[in-house]
C-alpha positions, 0 to 999 in steps of 0.5 A, a space after each residue: 639538092 645542094 648542101 644545107 648547113 645549120 650552125 647553132 651556138 648556145 650557152 651550155 644549159 639543158 634548157 638551151 638544149 631543149 630549144 636547139 632540139 626543137 629547132 633541129 627537129 623542125 629543120 630535119 622534118 622540113 629537109 626529110 619530109 615524109 622520112 620521119 624516121 630519119 629526121 627523128 634519128 638525126 634529132 635524137 643523136 644530136 640531142 644526145 651529143 648536146 646533152 653530153 656536152 652540157 653534162 660532161 664538158 667544161 665548156 660554157 658554149 655548145 656549138 652544133 653543126 649539121 649538114 644535109 645534102 
């Protein structure tokens, strides 16, 4: 399988984290199929990182990059 890259950039706001989480969750499910635990773990880790960026960073923009191979 070739590498797949997902890049998302959004204004640092918790409502945008919810949207990004939903997108990542759908893409993870598509990439990993029946391995729902792996897809869930990736989504949870990314969501925690995004929430931390919104809550603690002084940046106005959050950029997320995920790579699957």
